[in-house]
C-alpha positions in Angstrom: 13.3 -28.2 -54.7 12.9 -31.5 -56.6 11.0 -34.4 -54.9 13.0 -36.8 -52.9 13.7 -40.3 -54.3 13.3 -43.2 -51.8 15.7 -46.0 -52.4 14.7 -48.9 -50.2 17.2 -51.4 -48.9 16.2 -54.9 -48.0 18.3 -57.9 -46.9 16.7 -61.2 -46.1 12.9 -61.6 -46.3 12.5 -63.9 -43.3 12.6 -63.9 -39.5 16.3 -64.5 -39.3 17.4 -61.2 -37.5 16.7 -57.5 -37.0 17.8 -56.7 -40.5 15.3 -59.2 -42.0 11.7 -58.3 -42.9 9.1 -61.1 -42.4 7.4 -62.4 -45.6 4.0 -61.2 -44.6 5.3 -57.8 -43.7 7.2 -57.6 -47.0 4.0 -58.4 -48.9 2.4 -55.5 -47.2 5.4 -53.3 -48.0 5.1 -54.3 -51.7 1.4 -53.4 -51.7 2.2 -50.0 -50.2 4.9 -49.3 -52.8 2.6 -50.4 -55.6 -0.1 -47.9 -54.7 2.1 -44.9 -53.6 2.1 -43.3 -57.0 5.8 -43.6 -57.7 7.4 -45.3 -60.7 9.9 -48.1 -59.7 13.3 -47.9 -61.4 16.4 -50.1 -61.4 19.5 -48.6 -59.9 21.2 -48.3 -63.3 18.2 -46.3 -64.6 18.2 -44.1 -61.5 21.9 -43.5 -61.8 21.5 -42.5 -65.5 18.8 -40.1 -64.4 21.1 -38.6 -61.8 23.8 -38.1 -64.5 21.2 -36.4 -66.8 21.4 -39.3 -69.3 17.6 -39.9 -69.1 14.6 -38.1 -67.7 13.5 -39.3 -64.3 9.7 -39.6 -63.5 8.6 -36.8 -61.2 7.9 -39.4 -58.5 10.1 -42.5 -58.5 11.3 -45.2 -56.2 14.0 -47.9 -56.3 13.9 -51.2 -54.4 17.2 -53.0 -53.6 18.3 -56.2 -52.0 21.8 -56.7 -50.6 23.8 -60.0 -50.2 21.5 -62.4 -52.0 19.6 -65.0 -49.9 17.5 -67.9 -51.2 14.4 -66.1 -49.9 15.2 -63.1 -52.1 13.9 -64.9 -55.1 10.4 -65.2 -53.7 10.5 -61.6 -52.5 11.3 -60.5 -56.1 8.5 -62.6 -57.3 6.2 -60.7 -54.9 7.4 -57.4 -56.4 6.8 -58.7 -59.9 3.2 -59.6 -59.1 2.7 -55.9 -58.2 4.5 -54.6 -61.3 7.6 -53.5 -59.5 11.2 -53.8 -60.6 14.2 -54.1 -58.2 18.0 -54.5 -58.1 19.8 -57.3 -56.3 23.4 -57.0 -55.3 25.1 -60.4 -55.0 28.0 -61.3 -52.7 29.6 -63.5 -55.3 31.7 -65.6 -53.0 28.7 -66.7 -51.0 26.5 -67.9 -53.8 25.5 -71.5 -53.1 26.6 -71.4 -49.4 24.2 -72.1 -46.6 21.0 -70.0 -47.0 22.6 -67.9 -49.7 21.1 -67.8 -53.2 22.1 -70.6 -55.5 23.7 -70.3 -59.0 20.5 -71.9 -60.4 18.4 -69.2 -58.7 20.6 -66.5 -60.1 20.1 -68.0 -63.5 16.4 -67.8 -63.0 16.6 -64.1 -62.0 18.8 -63.4 -65.0 15.9 -64.4 -67.2 13.7 -61.8 -65.5 15.5 -58.8 -67.1 12.4 -56.7 -67.3 11.9 -56.8 -63.6 15.2 -57.3 -61.8 18.7 -55.9 -62.3 21.6 -58.0 -60.9 24.6 -56.2 -59.5 27.7 -57.0 -57.4 28.4 -56.6 -53.7 32.0 -57.8 -53.5 33.3 -61.3 -53.1 33.4 -61.7 -49.3 31.4 -58.7 -48.0 34.3 -57.0 -46.3 34.5 -53.2 -45.5 36.3 -51.9 -48.5 37.6 -48.8 -46.7 39.6 -51.0 -44.3 41.4 -52.9 -47.1 44.7 -52.2 -48.8 44.2 -51.1 -52.4 45.1 -54.5 -54.1 42.6 -56.4 -51.8 39.9 -53.8 -52.4 40.4 -54.0 -56.1 40.1 -57.7 -56.1 36.9 -57.6 -54.1 35.4 -55.1 -56.5 36.6 -56.5 -59.8 36.4 -60.2 -59.0 32.8 -59.9 -57.9 31.9 -58.1 -61.1 33.6 -60.9 -63.2 31.8 -63.6 -61.1 28.3 -62.1 -61.4 28.8 -61.4 -65.1 29.8 -65.1 -65.6 26.6 -66.2 -63.7 24.2 -63.9 -65.6 26.0 -63.9 -69.0 25.8 -60.2 -69.4 27.5 -57.0 -68.3 27.1 -55.9 -64.7 26.9 -52.2 -64.1 25.6 -51.8 -60.5 27.6 -52.1 -57.3 26.8 -51.7 -53.6 29.3 -51.0 -50.9 29.2 -53.7 -48.1 28.0 -52.1 -44.9 27.7 -48.9 -46.8 31.5 -48.4 -46.1 33.5 -46.5 -48.6 35.7 -43.5 -49.0 36.8 -41.3 -52.0 39.5 -43.8 -52.9 37.2 -46.8 -52.9 34.7 -44.9 -54.9 37.4 -44.3 -57.5 38.2 -48.1 -57.6 34.6 -48.8 -58.3 34.6 -46.4 -61.2 37.8 -47.8 -62.6 36.4 -51.3 -62.5 33.8 -50.3 -65.0 30.6 -49.9 -62.9 28.2 -47.1 -63.8 26.6 -46.8 -60.4 27.2 -47.6 -56.7 24.8 -47.7 -53.8 25.7 -46.5 -50.3 23.3 -46.5 -47.3 23.2 -43.2 -45.4 19.7 -43.8 -43.9 18.4 -41.0 -46.1 16.5 -40.2 -49.2 18.1 -39.8 -52.6 17.4 -36.8 -54.9 18.3 -35.5 -58.3 21.6 -34.1 -57.0 22.7 -37.3 -55.4 26.0 -38.9 -56.3 25.4 -41.8 -58.8 28.4 -43.6 -57.2 27.1 -43.2 -53.6 23.4 -43.3 -53.9 21.6 -42.9 -50.6 19.4 -45.8 -49.4 17.0 -46.2 -46.5 17.1 -49.6 -44.7 13.9 -51.6 -44.0 14.2 -53.7 -40.8 12.1 -56.2 -38.9 10.5 -53.4 -37.0 9.6 -51.3 -40.1 5.8 -50.9 -40.2 3.8 -50.0 -43.3 3.3 -46.6 -41.6 7.1 -46.1 -41.4 7.4 -47.1 -45.1 4.6 -44.8 -46.1 6.3 -41.8 -44.5 9.5 -42.6 -46.4 7.5 -43.0 -49.7 5.9 -39.6 -49.0 9.3 -38.1 -48.6 8.9 -37.2 -44.9 10.2 -40.2 -43.1 13.9 -39.6 -43.5 16.3 -36.7 -44.3 17.6 -35.8 -47.8 21.0 -37.2 -48.5 24.0 -35.0 -48.3 27.0 -34.8 -50.7 30.1 -36.5 -49.4 30.3 -38.1 -46.0 29.5 -36.7 -42.6 32.3 -36.0 -40.1 31.0 -38.7 -37.8 31.2 -41.2 -40.6 34.8 -40.3 -41.3 35.6 -40.4 -37.6 34.1 -43.9 -37.2 36.2 -45.1 -40.1 39.3 -43.9 -38.3 38.3 -45.8 -35.2 37.5 -49.0 -37.2 40.9 -48.8 -38.9 42.7 -48.2 -35.6 41.0 -51.2 -34.0 41.9 -53.4 -37.0 45.5 -52.3 -36.9 45.7 -53.0 -33.2 44.2 -56.4 -33.6 46.8 -57.3 -36.3 49.8 -56.1 -34.2 48.6 -57.7 -31.0 47.4 -61.0 -32.5 
């Protein structure tokens, strides 16, 4: 059996909520990743390895950020000081709003090609598996166009908001021209993982260095499964039913 591949998911590096990791804790996380013996990869490089287009290191790791906050830039700088690359998925319609990353910051990151890959995370961060096909297509394609305009180069990496997708949405992502897509799954990726539904493990405000070390050792989370679990599909049915009821009763 091939070694698992931890793909770490971070959101804000701050004290904003339970999905954020405090800056001091994130620094300790970066230090733990740097000394764990794994080679850091961008998501495009990982996806190429999953497709057999390149050889993967025996032990590798990927570090990702979703949404794009102003504090993400300093977090990526922290990773750079430890020789670690990462991938940032931008919600394009929020760039420049509130505490979201600014266009100027995105331009700065675009100049750090050796250490950060910039990908798309839709325009408005809606659950794609709840949308009609035309709306889902717009979210997927328009975010790609917007991020490509900001960074002045092709964008290949995509992440599903909330990790929500189905077979149809996966196909729309492929049709839009992406070469990889990140899911969530709370599991470890591996060499048989789907390059258009790469499993990630979410770091939260309560994630200790010990928790992270277990994941980096390949023991702190299960291996990802192909496809989607029955409970995931069942939850999607419930979400769609609730949304349909809200529309008809509104």
